[in-house]
Every structure is written in structure tokens, then in C-alpha cells.
PyMOL CGO cylinders between C-alpha atoms (Angstrom):
from pymol import cmd
from pymol.cgo import CYLINDER

trace = [
    CYLINDER, 4.74, -15.03, 14.52, 3.62, -11.59, 15.72, 0.3, 1, 1, 1, 1, 1, 1,
    CYLINDER, 3.62, -11.59, 15.72, 7.14, -10.44, 16.60, 0.3, 1, 1, 1, 1, 1, 1,
    CYLINDER, 7.14, -10.44, 16.60, 8.99, -12.13, 13.73, 0.3, 1, 1, 1, 1, 1, 1,
    CYLINDER, 8.99, -12.13, 13.73, 10.33, -10.06, 10.86, 0.3, 1, 1, 1, 1, 1, 1,
    CYLINDER, 10.33, -10.06, 10.86, 8.37, -10.89, 7.72, 0.3, 1, 1, 1, 1, 1, 1,
    CYLINDER, 8.37, -10.89, 7.72, 7.77, -9.39, 4.30, 0.3, 1, 1, 1, 1, 1, 1,
    CYLINDER, 7.77, -9.39, 4.30, 4.32, -8.18, 3.35, 0.3, 1, 1, 1, 1, 1, 1,
    CYLINDER, 4.32, -8.18, 3.35, 3.52, -7.10, -0.20, 0.3, 1, 1, 1, 1, 1, 1,
    CYLINDER, 3.52, -7.10, -0.20, 0.52, -4.83, -0.49, 0.3, 1, 1, 1, 1, 1, 1,
    CYLINDER, 0.52, -4.83, -0.49, -1.17, -3.80, -3.71, 0.3, 1, 1, 1, 1, 1, 1,
    CYLINDER, -1.17, -3.80, -3.71, -4.04, -1.32, -3.56, 0.3, 1, 1, 1, 1, 1, 1,
    CYLINDER, -4.04, -1.32, -3.56, -6.28, -0.70, -6.52, 0.3, 1, 1, 1, 1, 1, 1,
    CYLINDER, -6.28, -0.70, -6.52, -8.40, 2.33, -5.58, 0.3, 1, 1, 1, 1, 1, 1,
    CYLINDER, -8.40, 2.33, -5.58, -11.21, 3.71, -7.70, 0.3, 1, 1, 1, 1, 1, 1,
    CYLINDER, -11.21, 3.71, -7.70, -12.63, 7.22, -7.40, 0.3, 1, 1, 1, 1, 1, 1,
    CYLINDER, -12.63, 7.22, -7.40, -15.01, 9.16, -9.60, 0.3, 1, 1, 1, 1, 1, 1,
    CYLINDER, -15.01, 9.16, -9.60, -13.18, 12.45, -9.13, 0.3, 1, 1, 1, 1, 1, 1,
    CYLINDER, -13.18, 12.45, -9.13, -9.53, 11.44, -8.67, 0.3, 1, 1, 1, 1, 1, 1,
    CYLINDER, -9.53, 11.44, -8.67, -6.82, 9.72, -10.62, 0.3, 1, 1, 1, 1, 1, 1,
    CYLINDER, -6.82, 9.72, -10.62, -6.09, 6.24, -9.23, 0.3, 1, 1, 1, 1, 1, 1,
    CYLINDER, -6.09, 6.24, -9.23, -2.35, 6.87, -9.33, 0.3, 1, 1, 1, 1, 1, 1,
    CYLINDER, -2.35, 6.87, -9.33, -2.75, 9.87, -7.03, 0.3, 1, 1, 1, 1, 1, 1,
    CYLINDER, -2.75, 9.87, -7.03, -4.54, 7.63, -4.53, 0.3, 1, 1, 1, 1, 1, 1,
    CYLINDER, -4.54, 7.63, -4.53, -1.78, 5.01, -4.76, 0.3, 1, 1, 1, 1, 1, 1,
    CYLINDER, -1.78, 5.01, -4.76, 0.72, 7.82, -4.13, 0.3, 1, 1, 1, 1, 1, 1,
    CYLINDER, 0.72, 7.82, -4.13, -1.15, 8.57, -0.88, 0.3, 1, 1, 1, 1, 1, 1,
    CYLINDER, -1.15, 8.57, -0.88, -0.81, 4.92, 0.15, 0.3, 1, 1, 1, 1, 1, 1,
    CYLINDER, -0.81, 4.92, 0.15, 2.93, 4.94, -0.56, 0.3, 1, 1, 1, 1, 1, 1,
    CYLINDER, 2.93, 4.94, -0.56, 3.36, 8.22, 1.34, 0.3, 1, 1, 1, 1, 1, 1,
    CYLINDER, 3.36, 8.22, 1.34, 1.67, 6.64, 4.35, 0.3, 1, 1, 1, 1, 1, 1,
    CYLINDER, 1.67, 6.64, 4.35, 4.01, 3.63, 4.14, 0.3, 1, 1, 1, 1, 1, 1,
    CYLINDER, 4.01, 3.63, 4.14, 6.96, 6.03, 4.00, 0.3, 1, 1, 1, 1, 1, 1,
    CYLINDER, 6.96, 6.03, 4.00, 5.75, 7.89, 7.10, 0.3, 1, 1, 1, 1, 1, 1,
    CYLINDER, 5.75, 7.89, 7.10, 5.18, 4.61, 8.96, 0.3, 1, 1, 1, 1, 1, 1,
    CYLINDER, 5.18, 4.61, 8.96, 8.92, 4.10, 9.35, 0.3, 1, 1, 1, 1, 1, 1,
    CYLINDER, 8.92, 4.10, 9.35, 8.94, 0.50, 8.10, 0.3, 1, 1, 1, 1, 1, 1,
    CYLINDER, 8.94, 0.50, 8.10, 11.48, -0.59, 5.52, 0.3, 1, 1, 1, 1, 1, 1,
    CYLINDER, 11.48, -0.59, 5.52, 9.90, -0.90, 2.09, 0.3, 1, 1, 1, 1, 1, 1,
    CYLINDER, 9.90, -0.90, 2.09, 10.51, -1.13, -1.63, 0.3, 1, 1, 1, 1, 1, 1,
    CYLINDER, 10.51, -1.13, -1.63, 8.13, 0.14, -4.29, 0.3, 1, 1, 1, 1, 1, 1,
    CYLINDER, 8.13, 0.14, -4.29, 7.76, -2.03, -7.39, 0.3, 1, 1, 1, 1, 1, 1,
    CYLINDER, 7.76, -2.03, -7.39, 5.56, -1.48, -10.46, 0.3, 1, 1, 1, 1, 1, 1,
    CYLINDER, 5.56, -1.48, -10.46, 2.73, -3.64, -9.11, 0.3, 1, 1, 1, 1, 1, 1,
    CYLINDER, 2.73, -3.64, -9.11, 3.01, -3.56, -5.31, 0.3, 1, 1, 1, 1, 1, 1,
    CYLINDER, 3.01, -3.56, -5.31, 4.98, -2.25, -2.37, 0.3, 1, 1, 1, 1, 1, 1,
    CYLINDER, 4.98, -2.25, -2.37, 6.95, -4.77, -0.30, 0.3, 1, 1, 1, 1, 1, 1,
    CYLINDER, 6.95, -4.77, -0.30, 7.41, -3.94, 3.36, 0.3, 1, 1, 1, 1, 1, 1,
    CYLINDER, 7.41, -3.94, 3.36, 9.65, -5.45, 6.03, 0.3, 1, 1, 1, 1, 1, 1,
    CYLINDER, 9.65, -5.45, 6.03, 8.87, -5.53, 9.74, 0.3, 1, 1, 1, 1, 1, 1,
    CYLINDER, 8.87, -5.53, 9.74, 7.01, -7.45, 12.37, 0.3, 1, 1, 1, 1, 1, 1,
    CYLINDER, 7.01, -7.45, 12.37, 3.84, -9.15, 11.26, 0.3, 1, 1, 1, 1, 1, 1,
    CYLINDER, 3.84, -9.15, 11.26, 1.79, -7.18, 13.76, 0.3, 1, 1, 1, 1, 1, 1,
    CYLINDER, 1.79, -7.18, 13.76, 3.15, -3.79, 12.66, 0.3, 1, 1, 1, 1, 1, 1,
    CYLINDER, 3.15, -3.79, 12.66, 2.80, -4.51, 8.96, 0.3, 1, 1, 1, 1, 1, 1,
    CYLINDER, 2.80, -4.51, 8.96, -0.83, -5.56, 9.36, 0.3, 1, 1, 1, 1, 1, 1,
    CYLINDER, -0.83, -5.56, 9.36, -1.43, -2.21, 11.06, 0.3, 1, 1, 1, 1, 1, 1,
    CYLINDER, -1.43, -2.21, 11.06, 0.18, -0.46, 8.10, 0.3, 1, 1, 1, 1, 1, 1,
    CYLINDER, 0.18, -0.46, 8.10, -2.01, -2.41, 5.65, 0.3, 1, 1, 1, 1, 1, 1,
    CYLINDER, -2.01, -2.41, 5.65, -5.08, -1.17, 7.52, 0.3, 1, 1, 1, 1, 1, 1,
    CYLINDER, -5.08, -1.17, 7.52, -3.72, 2.39, 7.56, 0.3, 1, 1, 1, 1, 1, 1,
    CYLINDER, -3.72, 2.39, 7.56, -3.03, 2.22, 3.81, 0.3, 1, 1, 1, 1, 1, 1,
    CYLINDER, -3.03, 2.22, 3.81, -6.66, 1.43, 3.12, 0.3, 1, 1, 1, 1, 1, 1,
    CYLINDER, -6.66, 1.43, 3.12, -7.84, 4.24, 5.40, 0.3, 1, 1, 1, 1, 1, 1,
    CYLINDER, -7.84, 4.24, 5.40, -5.47, 6.69, 3.67, 0.3, 1, 1, 1, 1, 1, 1,
    CYLINDER, -5.47, 6.69, 3.67, -6.91, 5.81, 0.27, 0.3, 1, 1, 1, 1, 1, 1,
    CYLINDER, -6.91, 5.81, 0.27, -10.46, 6.39, 1.49, 0.3, 1, 1, 1, 1, 1, 1,
    CYLINDER, -10.46, 6.39, 1.49, -9.45, 9.66, 3.17, 0.3, 1, 1, 1, 1, 1, 1,
    CYLINDER, -9.45, 9.66, 3.17, -7.84, 10.77, -0.10, 0.3, 1, 1, 1, 1, 1, 1,
    CYLINDER, -7.84, 10.77, -0.10, -11.10, 10.20, -1.97, 0.3, 1, 1, 1, 1, 1, 1,
    CYLINDER, -11.10, 10.20, -1.97, -11.32, 6.56, -3.01, 0.3, 1, 1, 1, 1, 1, 1,
    CYLINDER, -11.32, 6.56, -3.01, -14.88, 5.33, -3.45, 0.3, 1, 1, 1, 1, 1, 1,
    CYLINDER, -14.88, 5.33, -3.45, -13.85, 1.69, -3.40, 0.3, 1, 1, 1, 1, 1, 1,
    CYLINDER, -13.85, 1.69, -3.40, -10.63, -0.30, -3.46, 0.3, 1, 1, 1, 1, 1, 1,
    CYLINDER, -10.63, -0.30, -3.46, -9.22, -3.76, -3.77, 0.3, 1, 1, 1, 1, 1, 1,
    CYLINDER, -9.22, -3.76, -3.77, -6.32, -4.57, -1.46, 0.3, 1, 1, 1, 1, 1, 1,
    CYLINDER, -6.32, -4.57, -1.46, -4.18, -7.60, -2.16, 0.3, 1, 1, 1, 1, 1, 1,
    CYLINDER, -4.18, -7.60, -2.16, -1.72, -8.81, 0.48, 0.3, 1, 1, 1, 1, 1, 1,
    CYLINDER, -1.72, -8.81, 0.48, 1.05, -11.40, 0.24, 0.3, 1, 1, 1, 1, 1, 1,
    CYLINDER, 1.05, -11.40, 0.24, 3.03, -12.51, 3.28, 0.3, 1, 1, 1, 1, 1, 1,
    CYLINDER, 3.03, -12.51, 3.28, 6.37, -14.30, 3.41, 0.3, 1, 1, 1, 1, 1, 1,
    CYLINDER, 6.37, -14.30, 3.41, 7.53, -15.72, 6.73, 0.3, 1, 1, 1, 1, 1, 1,
    CYLINDER, 7.53, -15.72, 6.73, 9.91, -18.44, 7.91, 0.3, 1, 1, 1, 1, 1, 1,
    CYLINDER, 9.91, -18.44, 7.91, 9.55, -21.05, 10.62, 0.3, 1, 1, 1, 1, 1, 1,
    CYLINDER, 9.55, -21.05, 10.62, 13.08, -20.17, 11.74, 0.3, 1, 1, 1, 1, 1, 1,
    CYLINDER, 13.08, -20.17, 11.74, 14.71, -16.82, 11.15, 0.3, 1, 1, 1, 1, 1, 1,
    CYLINDER, 14.71, -16.82, 11.15, 13.59, -13.60, 9.57, 0.3, 1, 1, 1, 1, 1, 1,
    CYLINDER, 13.59, -13.60, 9.57, 12.64, -12.57, 6.05, 0.3, 1, 1, 1, 1, 1, 1,
    CYLINDER, 12.64, -12.57, 6.05, 14.61, -9.59, 4.77, 0.3, 1, 1, 1, 1, 1, 1,
    CYLINDER, 14.61, -9.59, 4.77, 14.09, -7.68, 1.54, 0.3, 1, 1, 1, 1, 1, 1,
    CYLINDER, 14.09, -7.68, 1.54, 17.82, -7.24, 1.06, 0.3, 1, 1, 1, 1, 1, 1,
    CYLINDER, 17.82, -7.24, 1.06, 18.44, -11.00, 1.23, 0.3, 1, 1, 1, 1, 1, 1,
    CYLINDER, 18.44, -11.00, 1.23, 16.23, -11.43, -1.83, 0.3, 1, 1, 1, 1, 1, 1,
    CYLINDER, 16.23, -11.43, -1.83, 17.19, -8.27, -3.74, 0.3, 1, 1, 1, 1, 1, 1,
    CYLINDER, 17.19, -8.27, -3.74, 20.86, -7.47, -3.10, 0.3, 1, 1, 1, 1, 1, 1,
    CYLINDER, 20.86, -7.47, -3.10, 22.11, -9.30, -6.19, 0.3, 1, 1, 1, 1, 1, 1,
    CYLINDER, 22.11, -9.30, -6.19, 19.92, -7.00, -8.34, 0.3, 1, 1, 1, 1, 1, 1,
    CYLINDER, 19.92, -7.00, -8.34, 21.01, -3.69, -6.81, 0.3, 1, 1, 1, 1, 1, 1,
]
cmd.load_cgo(trace, "trace")
């Protein structure tokens, strides 16, 4: 499964005494953008597309970015969609809504 294309949805809920939570989420999304993986931001989470191994790295980097930006604590929720055969693509699920 490590080299298969999957979708990973990540939702971070950072808390900081001195920063707005939305600003910390913006840092997480900026990191995802710089990572080079395909992604789509939704109101509750960001869905990424790539290999399982790479996306798990990005999830770890997202958490580190939130802490670096000033989060005191955070909750990180991850959902993974994979297939026994074939790949999971964001466009396959979303193209009829674009």
C-alpha cells in the first residue's frame, strides 16, 4: 500500500493562547501547498492525494508546522481512502460537482 495513490483527509484543530486558531490552520494549509501533493481544501478538512507514505509524512509535517506557528496543543484527525485494486483520485469523486 505504501506506493499506491490514496486520499488522506486531515483536519487539525490547533489551540494557542496567543494566536487565532484559523491562522494556525492557514499555516497547515500553506505547508500542504508547499509539499507539492494534490489537495482540496474544504470547510472542515483538507483532502490530499498521493502515495500513502508521502501523505503520512505530510500529516506529520502539518502537525509540526502548527506547533512551530505557536500552537500549544492540537487535535489531528485523519481519514484514509484506499482501494485493493487501483488508485483513489480526488477528481474521480468531485468532477461532477466542479
